[in-house]
All heavy atoms as an XYZ file, in Angstrom:
686
protein
N      12.954     14.967      9.830
C      12.325     14.756      8.557
C      11.177     15.752      8.428
O      10.389     15.930      9.338
C      11.811     13.322      8.463
C      11.009     13.117      7.215
S      10.383     11.476      6.796
C      10.482     10.505      8.218
N      11.089     16.403      7.292
C      10.036     17.364      7.032
C       9.103     16.825      5.969
O       9.503     16.057      5.102
C      10.636     18.693      6.558
C      11.477     19.340      7.597
C      12.858     19.237      7.548
C      10.898     20.029      8.649
C      13.645     19.824      8.517
C      11.682     20.620      9.620
C      13.064     20.520      9.552
N       7.847     17.250      6.034
C       6.875     16.832      5.037
C       7.196     17.475      3.706
O       7.599     18.627      3.642
C       5.469     17.231      5.473
C       4.409     16.770      4.520
C       3.012     17.118      5.013
O       2.861     17.890      5.952
N       2.011     16.555      4.389
N       7.027     16.723      2.659
C       7.230     17.246      1.321
C       6.038     16.841      0.470
O       5.360     15.864      0.769
C       8.535     16.714      0.692
O       8.429     16.775     -0.717
C       8.866     15.344      1.111
N       5.785     17.581     -0.555
C       4.655     17.272     -1.425
C       5.120     16.738     -2.773
O       4.367     16.721     -3.732
C       3.776     18.522     -1.588
C       3.150     18.930     -0.282
C       3.703     19.940      0.485
C       2.037     18.265      0.197
C       3.143     20.297      1.696
C       1.472     18.617      1.412
C       2.024     19.634      2.156
N       6.353     16.279     -2.832
C       6.862     15.666     -4.054
C       6.313     14.255     -4.188
O       6.202     13.524     -3.214
C       8.395     15.626     -4.039
C       9.005     16.985     -4.050
N       9.615     17.531     -2.949
C       9.065     17.906     -5.016
C      10.043     18.741     -3.239
N       9.716     18.994     -4.491
N       5.984     13.881     -5.406
C       5.480     12.539     -5.673
C       6.611     11.534     -5.463
O       7.634     11.593     -6.125
C       4.961     12.461     -7.119
C       4.387     11.135     -7.507
C       3.039     10.865     -6.856
O       2.395     11.761     -6.329
N       2.626      9.633     -6.874
N       6.436     10.617     -4.530
C       7.474      9.625     -4.244
C       7.028      8.211     -4.587
O       7.803      7.275     -4.444
C       7.870      9.663     -2.754
O       6.701      9.430     -1.963
C       8.496     11.004     -2.386
N       5.788      8.059     -4.994
C       5.302      6.730     -5.350
C       5.049      6.671     -6.849
O       5.125      7.678     -7.541
C       4.027      6.404     -4.585
O       2.980      7.255     -5.005
N       4.727      5.493     -7.330
C       4.433      5.302     -8.747
C       3.062      4.648     -8.877
O       2.963      3.436     -9.056
C       5.518      4.451     -9.391
N       1.972      5.436     -8.773
C       0.635      4.858     -8.821
C       0.360      4.051    -10.080
O      -0.391      3.087    -10.047
C      -0.292      6.074     -8.751
C       0.529      7.157     -8.158
C       1.947      6.877     -8.574
N       0.992      4.411    -11.176
C       0.781      3.674    -12.429
C       1.335      2.248    -12.351
O       0.992      1.399    -13.162
C       1.393      4.421    -13.618
C       2.906      4.495    -13.611
C       3.498      5.578    -12.708
O       2.747      6.338    -12.079
O       4.738      5.641    -12.647
N       2.176      1.972    -11.372
C       2.735      0.635    -11.177
C       1.886     -0.240    -10.251
O       2.190     -1.419    -10.059
C       4.153      0.731    -10.600
C       5.157      1.331    -11.551
C       5.344      0.423    -12.760
O       5.469     -0.787    -12.625
N       5.335      1.005    -13.929
N       0.813      0.323     -9.684
C       0.002     -0.426     -8.721
C      -0.598     -1.686     -9.340
O      -0.511     -2.764     -8.756
C      -1.093      0.464     -8.148
N      -1.206     -1.577    -10.513
C      -1.867     -2.744    -11.127
C      -0.893     -3.891    -11.392
O      -1.165     -5.035    -11.007
C      -2.600     -2.333    -12.395
N       0.264     -3.648    -12.029
C       1.181     -4.780    -12.243
C       1.777     -5.337    -10.946
O       2.019     -6.551    -10.841
C       2.275     -4.229    -13.155
C       2.061     -2.780    -13.272
C       0.706     -2.459    -12.740
N       1.985     -4.493     -9.960
C       2.528     -4.978     -8.690
C       1.505     -5.820     -7.932
O       1.848     -6.850     -7.358
C       3.012     -3.809     -7.845
C       4.265     -3.189     -8.421
C       4.710     -1.963     -7.681
N       5.955     -1.465     -8.247
C       6.472     -0.295     -7.990
N       5.871      0.522     -7.132
N       7.594      0.075     -8.558
N       0.243     -5.393     -7.944
C      -0.812     -6.189     -7.304
C      -0.978     -7.509     -8.045
O      -1.157     -8.559     -7.427
C      -2.134     -5.390     -7.228
C      -3.294     -6.285     -6.840
C      -1.994     -4.240     -6.241
N      -0.895     -7.477     -9.368
C      -0.991     -8.717    -10.149
C       0.142     -9.676     -9.792
O      -0.071    -10.887     -9.657
C      -0.981     -8.403    -11.641
N       1.340     -9.152     -9.625
C       2.479     -9.997     -9.244
C       2.284    -10.575     -7.843
O       2.612    -11.741     -7.600
C       3.782     -9.197     -9.315
N       1.748     -9.777     -6.930
C       1.469    -10.273     -5.587
C       0.413    -11.376     -5.631
O       0.542    -12.402     -4.969
C       1.017     -9.131     -4.670
C       0.620     -9.518     -3.247
C       1.744    -10.258     -2.526
C       0.197     -8.287     -2.466
N      -0.617    -11.188     -6.448
C      -1.655    -12.223     -6.576
C      -1.082    -13.517     -7.142
O      -1.457    -14.610     -6.718
C      -2.789    -11.713     -7.446
C      -3.656    -10.717     -6.726
C      -4.787    -10.242     -7.581
N      -5.696     -9.442     -6.783
C      -6.399     -8.435     -7.272
N      -6.313     -8.107     -8.544
N      -7.204     -7.752     -6.476
N      -0.174    -13.407     -8.088
C       0.469    -14.608     -8.635
C       1.263    -15.322     -7.545
O       1.246    -16.561     -7.456
C       1.373    -14.227     -9.810
N       1.940    -14.559     -6.716
C       2.701    -15.159     -5.610
C       1.771    -15.795     -4.580
O       2.098    -16.846     -4.016
C       3.587    -14.103     -4.952
C       4.561    -14.644     -3.957
C       5.620    -15.569     -4.546
O       5.924    -15.465     -5.747
O       6.145    -16.419     -3.792
N       0.622    -15.185     -4.340
C      -0.357    -15.776     -3.429
C      -0.787    -17.155     -3.937
O      -0.881    -18.110     -3.165
C      -1.586    -14.871     -3.289
C      -1.408    -13.566     -2.522
C      -2.668    -12.713     -2.625
C      -1.050    -13.821     -1.081
N      -1.042    -17.237     -5.244
C      -1.445    -18.529     -5.817
C      -0.320    -19.552     -5.702
O      -0.557    -20.715     -5.373
C      -1.861    -18.345     -7.272
C      -3.198    -17.684     -7.436
C      -3.631    -17.587     -8.901
N      -4.822    -16.782     -9.020
C      -4.835    -15.460     -9.165
N      -3.712    -14.786     -9.218
N      -5.978    -14.807     -9.260
N       0.890    -19.119     -5.977
C       2.049    -20.019     -5.891
C       2.194    -20.596     -4.489
O       2.498    -21.770     -4.318
C       3.339    -19.259     -6.270
O       3.211    -18.790     -7.611
C       4.562    -20.130     -6.151
N       1.962    -19.761     -3.483
C       2.133    -20.186     -2.092
C       0.847    -20.708     -1.454
O       0.827    -20.987     -0.258
C       2.693    -19.031     -1.266
C       4.084    -18.638     -1.705
C       4.566    -17.434     -0.940
N       5.854    -17.010     -1.409
C       6.971    -17.140     -0.722
N       6.955    -17.682      0.476
N       8.105    -16.707     -1.219
N      -0.218    -20.787     -2.258
C      -1.514    -21.277     -1.789
C      -2.026    -20.472     -0.591
O      -2.492    -21.016      0.404
C      -1.438    -22.766     -1.443
C      -2.817    -23.396     -1.356
O      -3.747    -22.902     -2.030
O      -2.969    -24.366     -0.590
N      -1.948    -19.145     -0.720
C      -2.447    -18.229      0.309
C      -3.717    -17.549     -0.188
O      -3.889    -17.335     -1.387
C      -1.395    -17.164      0.640
C      -0.099    -17.679      1.248
C       0.918    -16.551      1.338
C      -0.364    -18.276      2.617
N      -4.602    -17.201      0.729
C      -5.853    -16.547      0.365
C      -5.712    -15.043      0.195
O      -6.446    -14.434     -0.566
C      -6.922    -16.821      1.422
C      -7.317    -18.281      1.452
O      -7.334    -18.922      0.378
O      -7.593    -18.783      2.557
N      -4.804    -14.433      0.937
C      -4.669    -12.989      0.870
C      -3.424    -12.516      1.588
O      -2.677    -13.308      2.167
N      -3.212    -11.193      1.533
C      -2.021    -10.596      2.121
C      -2.399     -9.217      2.651
O      -3.078     -8.451      1.955
C      -0.927    -10.476      1.055
C       0.434    -10.223      1.603
C       1.188    -11.245      2.156
C       0.988     -8.961      1.553
C       2.461    -11.019      2.655
C       2.263     -8.720      2.046
C       2.986     -9.746      2.598
N      -1.980     -8.895      3.860
C      -2.240     -7.591      4.464
C      -0.972     -6.754      4.387
O       0.105     -7.214      4.769
C      -2.677     -7.735      5.933
C      -3.963     -8.547      6.013
C      -2.860     -6.362      6.580
C      -4.373     -8.895      7.419
N      -1.116     -5.529      3.881
C       0.018     -4.607      3.769
C      -0.293     -3.379      4.618
O      -1.085     -2.526      4.216
C       0.258     -4.186      2.305
C       1.471     -3.275      2.200
C       0.412     -5.396      1.411
N       0.303     -3.263      5.803
C       0.041     -2.094      6.653
C       0.890     -0.902      6.223
O       1.904     -1.059      5.540
C       0.470     -2.578      8.037
C       1.558     -3.562      7.747
C       1.172     -4.237      6.452
N       0.486      0.269      6.642
C       1.323      1.443      6.388
C       2.516      1.464      7.334
O       3.601      1.875      6.961
C       0.510      2.734      6.562
C       1.362      3.960      6.440
N       1.951      4.559      7.521
C       1.739      4.671      5.370
C       2.659      5.594      7.107
N       2.542      5.692      5.804
N       2.351      1.003      8.543
C       3.400      1.066      9.561
C       4.586      0.171      9.214
O       4.449     -0.805      8.478
C       2.837      0.660     10.917
N       5.729      0.502      9.766
C       6.917     -0.339      9.578
C       7.032     -1.349     10.714
O       6.100     -1.513     11.508
C       8.184      0.515      9.460
C       8.522      1.276     10.737
O       7.806      1.129     11.754
O       9.511      2.021     10.723
N       8.153     -2.019     10.802
C       8.330     -3.065     11.815
C       8.313     -2.526     13.245
O       8.163     -3.294     14.201
C       9.625     -3.858     11.558
C      10.895     -3.048     11.662
C      11.324     -2.387     10.362
O      10.482     -2.138      9.486
O      12.528     -2.097     10.226
N       8.432     -1.204     13.407
C       8.393     -0.591     14.735
C       7.068      0.135     14.991
O       6.940      0.852     15.972
C       9.557      0.387     14.906
C      10.884     -0.270     14.671
C      11.619     -0.003     13.520
C      11.390     -1.195     15.571
C      12.833     -0.623     13.292
C      12.604     -1.823     15.347
C      13.315     -1.532     14.208
O      14.515     -2.150     13.979
N       6.103     -0.029     14.092
C       4.787      0.605     14.183
C       4.860      2.124     14.097
O       4.014      2.826     14.658
C       4.055      0.167     15.462
C       3.803     -1.321     15.542
C       2.958     -1.826     14.380
O       1.915     -1.286     14.085
N       3.439     -2.856     13.706
N       5.866      2.654     13.400
C       5.989      4.093     13.213
C       4.960      4.602     12.220
O       4.590      3.909     11.278
C       7.389      4.448     12.685
C       8.451      4.256     13.726
O       8.238      4.537     14.900
N       9.600      3.777     13.315
N       4.519      5.825     12.424
C       3.593      6.456     11.481
C       4.363      7.106     10.339
O       3.952      7.054      9.193
C       2.751      7.504     12.190
C       1.767      8.195     11.273
C       0.905      9.206     11.988
O       1.010      9.355     13.215
O       0.110      9.869     11.297
N       5.486      7.742     10.659
C       6.306      8.389      9.637
C       7.446      7.447      9.292
O       8.259      7.106     10.150
C       6.804      9.747     10.142
C       5.643     10.646     10.473
C       5.252     10.864     11.783
C       4.903     11.231      9.455
C       4.162     11.664     12.082
C       3.809     12.036      9.739
C       3.444     12.239     11.053
O       2.358     13.024     11.336
N       7.485      7.029      8.053
C       8.356      5.930      7.658
C       9.566      6.384      6.858
O       9.466      7.301      6.045
C       7.562      4.944      6.794
C       6.291      4.391      7.405
C       5.580      3.499      6.405
C       6.592      3.643      8.675
N      10.689      5.683      7.029
C      11.806      5.891      6.122
C      11.450      5.292      4.763
O      10.567      4.425      4.657
C      12.956      5.130      6.793
C      12.294      4.134      7.681
C      10.982      4.724      8.087
N      12.119      5.724      3.734
C      11.811      5.293      2.375
C      11.765      3.791      2.174
O      10.903      3.275      1.464
N      12.675      3.058      2.809
C      12.734      1.612      2.594
C      11.496      0.890      3.119
O      11.209     -0.231      2.707
C      13.984      1.007      3.247
C      13.877      0.832      4.744
C      13.312     -0.315      5.304
C      14.312      1.824      5.610
C      13.193     -0.466      6.677
C      14.198      1.685      6.975
C      13.642      0.533      7.501
O      13.518      0.395      8.855
N      10.740      1.515      4.015
C       9.602      0.850      4.658
C       8.255      1.271      4.068
O       7.216      0.903      4.597
C       9.625      1.129      6.149
N       8.257      2.005      2.985
C       7.013      2.482      2.369
C       6.367      1.384      1.529
O       6.194      1.497      0.326
C       7.296      3.718      1.504
C       7.638      4.946      2.289
C       6.410      5.615      2.892
O       5.280      5.154      2.659
O       6.590      6.619      3.596
N       6.006      0.283      2.170
C       5.444     -0.877      1.475
C       4.098     -0.583      0.832
O       3.849     -0.959     -0.305
C       5.303     -2.036      2.457
C       6.617     -2.484      3.030
C       6.370     -3.446      4.211
N       7.619     -3.759      4.883
C       8.118     -3.072      5.905
N       7.464     -2.043      6.383
N       9.266     -3.422      6.444
N       3.211      0.080      1.584
C       1.886      0.391      1.070
C       1.967      1.347     -0.114
O       1.292      1.159     -1.118
C       1.020      0.979      2.187
C      -0.438      1.248      1.848
C      -1.155     -0.032      1.429
C      -1.141      1.888      3.028
N       2.818      2.324     -0.012
C       3.018      3.264     -1.101
C       3.591      2.568     -2.335
O       3.152      2.805     -3.459
C       3.954      4.387     -0.651
O       4.269      5.226     -1.722
N       4.556      1.690     -2.134
C       5.170      0.978     -3.256
C       4.150      0.099     -3.973
O       4.084      0.080     -5.199
C       6.332      0.111     -2.756
C       6.990     -0.643     -3.854
C       7.986     -0.192     -4.682
C       6.710     -1.990     -4.259
N       8.322     -1.170     -5.582
C       7.556     -2.280     -5.342
C       5.825     -2.960     -3.816
C       7.546     -3.510     -5.992
C       5.805     -4.185     -4.459
C       6.665     -4.450     -5.535
N       3.323     -0.602     -3.209
C       2.378     -1.534     -3.808
C       1.192     -0.835     -4.452
O       0.784     -1.194     -5.561
C       1.873     -2.529     -2.758
C       0.891     -3.580     -3.267
C       1.569     -4.501     -4.281
C       0.330     -4.380     -2.118
N       0.631      0.175     -3.788
C      -0.638      0.752     -4.240
C      -0.544      2.181     -4.767
O      -1.476      2.649     -5.408
C      -1.645      0.764     -3.086
O      -1.191      1.677     -2.074
C      -1.838     -0.623     -2.501
N       0.523      2.890     -4.449
C       0.614      4.297     -4.808
C       0.005      5.216     -3.758
O       0.088      6.429     -3.869
N      -0.604      4.663     -2.711
C      -1.218      5.465     -1.641
C      -0.130      5.985     -0.714
O       0.638      5.213     -0.156
C      -2.226      4.612     -0.858
C      -2.815      5.328      0.315
C      -3.746      6.340      0.128
C      -2.436      5.001      1.603
C      -4.295      7.011      1.214
C      -2.981      5.652      2.697
C      -3.912      6.666      2.488
N      -0.080      7.308     -0.531
C       0.995      7.918      0.253
C       0.531      8.568      1.544
O       1.282      9.304      2.171
C       1.739      8.982     -0.586
O       0.796      9.972     -1.006
C       2.414      8.352     -1.790
N      -0.691      8.306      1.969
C      -1.184      8.865      3.223
C      -0.421      8.311      4.415
O       0.296      7.321      4.313
N      -0.596      8.939      5.582
C       0.156      8.526      6.769
C      -0.551      7.455      7.584
O      -0.029      7.028      8.612
C       0.429      9.736      7.658
O      -0.786     10.256      8.161
N      -1.733      7.017      7.159
C      -2.457      5.978      7.895
C      -3.245      5.128      6.903
O      -3.899      5.661      6.017
C      -3.409      6.599      8.901
N      -3.153      3.827      7.054
C      -3.932      2.955      6.185
C      -3.367      1.556      6.131
O      -2.319      1.251      6.702
N      -4.087      0.708      5.438
C      -3.663     -0.672      5.208
C      -4.381     -1.172      3.968
O      -5.469     -0.699      3.638
C      -3.993     -1.550      6.400
N      -3.778     -2.124      3.296
C      -4.411     -2.752      2.137
C      -4.530     -4.239      2.395
O      -3.681     -4.841      3.058
C      -3.581     -2.509      0.876
N      -5.594     -4.821      1.886
C      -5.764     -6.263      1.904
C      -5.921     -6.698      0.455
O      -6.817     -6.219     -0.250
C      -6.984     -6.692      2.728
C      -6.818     -6.244      4.178
C      -7.182     -8.200      2.637
C      -7.999     -6.545      5.057
N      -5.033     -7.553      0.014
C      -5.049     -8.045     -1.354
C      -5.498     -9.502     -1.327
O      -4.887    -10.330     -0.653
C      -3.650     -7.949     -2.005
C      -3.042     -6.549     -1.815
C      -3.705     -8.348     -3.476
C      -3.812     -5.422     -2.406
N      -6.566     -9.805     -2.062
C      -7.079    -11.162     -2.185
C      -6.953    -11.571     -3.652
O      -6.578    -10.756     -4.493
C      -8.545    -11.215     -1.746
C      -8.808    -10.634     -0.360
S      -8.196    -11.629      0.964
C      -9.451    -12.871      1.013
N      -7.305    -12.804     -3.970
C      -7.203    -13.287     -5.349
C      -8.030    -12.466     -6.331
O      -7.570    -12.187     -7.436
C      -7.632    -14.757     -5.442
C      -6.682    -15.681     -4.773
N      -5.457    -16.004     -5.300
C      -6.774    -16.356     -3.601
C      -4.830    -16.830     -4.495
N      -5.607    -17.056     -3.447
N      -9.239    -12.102     -5.930
C     -10.123    -11.410     -6.869
C     -10.596    -10.046     -6.381
O     -11.470     -9.445     -6.983
C     -11.326    -12.288     -7.189
C     -12.096    -12.690     -5.933
O     -11.647    -12.352     -4.818
O     -13.131    -13.356     -6.075
N     -10.032     -9.549     -5.306
C     -10.402     -8.220     -4.814
C      -9.241     -7.617     -4.047
O      -8.336     -8.319     -3.611
C     -11.647     -8.290     -3.923
O     -11.392     -9.077     -2.788
N      -9.300     -6.293     -3.924
C      -8.287     -5.565     -3.152
C      -8.991     -4.391     -2.479
O      -9.865     -3.758     -3.077
C      -7.172     -5.079     -4.050
N      -8.625     -4.122     -1.240
C      -9.239     -3.049     -0.472
C      -8.152     -2.218      0.205
O      -7.132     -2.765      0.601
C     -10.160     -3.623      0.604
C     -11.333     -4.396      0.045
S     -11.709     -5.870      1.004
C     -10.508     -7.020      0.387
N      -8.407     -0.929      0.296
C      -7.542     -0.053      1.081
C      -8.405      0.561      2.170
O      -9.485      1.083      1.894
C      -6.892      1.057      0.238
C      -5.949      0.473     -0.799
C      -6.143      2.032      1.134
C      -5.266      1.508     -1.665
N      -7.924      0.483      3.395
C      -8.619      1.062      4.538
C      -7.811      2.257      5.031
O      -6.597      2.154      5.218
C      -8.734      0.034      5.666
C      -9.526     -1.176      5.259
C      -8.894     -2.271      4.710
C     -10.899     -1.197      5.423
C      -9.610     -3.388      4.328
C     -11.630     -2.311      5.042
C     -10.982     -3.408      4.499
N      -8.486      3.385      5.229
C      -7.830      4.583      5.727
C      -8.879      5.454      6.414
O     -10.049      5.099      6.459
C      -7.112      5.334      4.585
O      -6.352      6.398      5.144
C      -8.082      5.869      3.563
N      -8.459      6.579      6.921
C      -9.424      7.467      7.561
C      -9.894      8.547      6.581
O      -9.434      8.617      5.450
C      -8.856      8.061      8.855
C      -7.620      8.887      8.650
O      -7.598      9.708      7.691
O      -6.671      8.768      9.438
N     -10.803      9.386      7.042
C     -11.450     10.357      6.195
C     -10.556     11.414      5.573
O     -10.947     12.068      4.613
N      -9.356     11.591      6.098
C      -8.454     12.600      5.530
C      -8.043     12.262      4.106
O      -7.658     13.133      3.334
C      -7.181     12.731      6.369
C      -7.400     13.235      7.759
C      -6.110     13.192      8.551
N      -5.737     11.822      8.817
C      -4.565     11.450      9.347
N      -3.662     12.376      9.633
N      -4.309     10.195      9.593
N      -8.094     10.994      3.754
C      -7.546     10.546      2.475
C      -8.602     10.055      1.506
O      -8.313      9.312      0.575
C      -6.515      9.445      2.724
C      -5.423      9.896      3.642
C      -5.334      9.392      4.922
C      -4.506     10.849      3.240
C      -4.331      9.804      5.788
C      -3.504     11.291      4.098
C      -3.431     10.762      5.353
O      -2.440     11.185      6.205
N      -9.845     10.500      1.678
C     -10.948     10.039      0.844
C     -10.668     10.248     -0.636
O     -10.874      9.350     -1.445
C     -12.249     10.768      1.234
O     -12.483     10.547      2.621
C     -13.424     10.265      0.440
N     -10.199     11.414     -1.019
C      -9.935     11.682     -2.426
C      -8.738     10.909     -2.955
O      -8.784     10.343     -4.047
C      -9.722     13.190     -2.650
C     -10.929     14.069     -2.330
C     -10.576     15.521     -2.507
C     -12.118     13.683     -3.183
N      -7.659     10.869     -2.199
C      -6.452     10.176     -2.675
C      -6.699      8.678     -2.839
O      -6.264      8.080     -3.798
C      -5.277     10.393     -1.748
C      -4.012      9.726     -2.275
C      -2.846      9.739     -1.308
O      -3.020      9.922     -0.127
N      -1.668      9.522     -1.839
N      -7.404      8.067     -1.908
C      -7.587      6.625     -1.968
C      -8.478      6.229     -3.143
O      -8.340      5.133     -3.675
C      -8.104      6.081     -0.613
C      -9.586      6.282     -0.441
C      -7.732      4.628     -0.434
N      -9.364      7.101     -3.573
C     -10.189      6.798     -4.740
C      -9.369      6.733     -6.018
O      -9.705      5.984     -6.925
C     -11.297      7.840     -4.889
C     -12.359      7.745     -3.811
C     -13.369      8.875     -3.895
O     -13.295      9.737     -4.764
N     -14.319      8.858     -2.983
N      -8.301      7.514     -6.075
C      -7.422      7.482     -7.254
C      -6.658      6.177     -7.315
O      -6.328      5.663     -8.320
C      -6.446      8.662     -7.248
C      -7.149      9.976     -7.504
O      -8.254      9.972     -8.055
O      -6.570     11.017     -7.128
């Protein structure tokens, strides 16, 4: 697999997807949900089906995690992605 700079996520879909996740949290009476970048094998470079963080938030960096709560959401990553994560 080679790195590509083609846009593979849909950042404009982040708000409705996070809203849907929050609705599901309320339905299941959960306080929050953690979405890691890694897949079930803890890989850094992921196949398309495992790009959960990218699908939910639009963040496409190779390291990070998101925590979604009822009234707040946070993305944690390292300094390489300071500009991208602000978007």
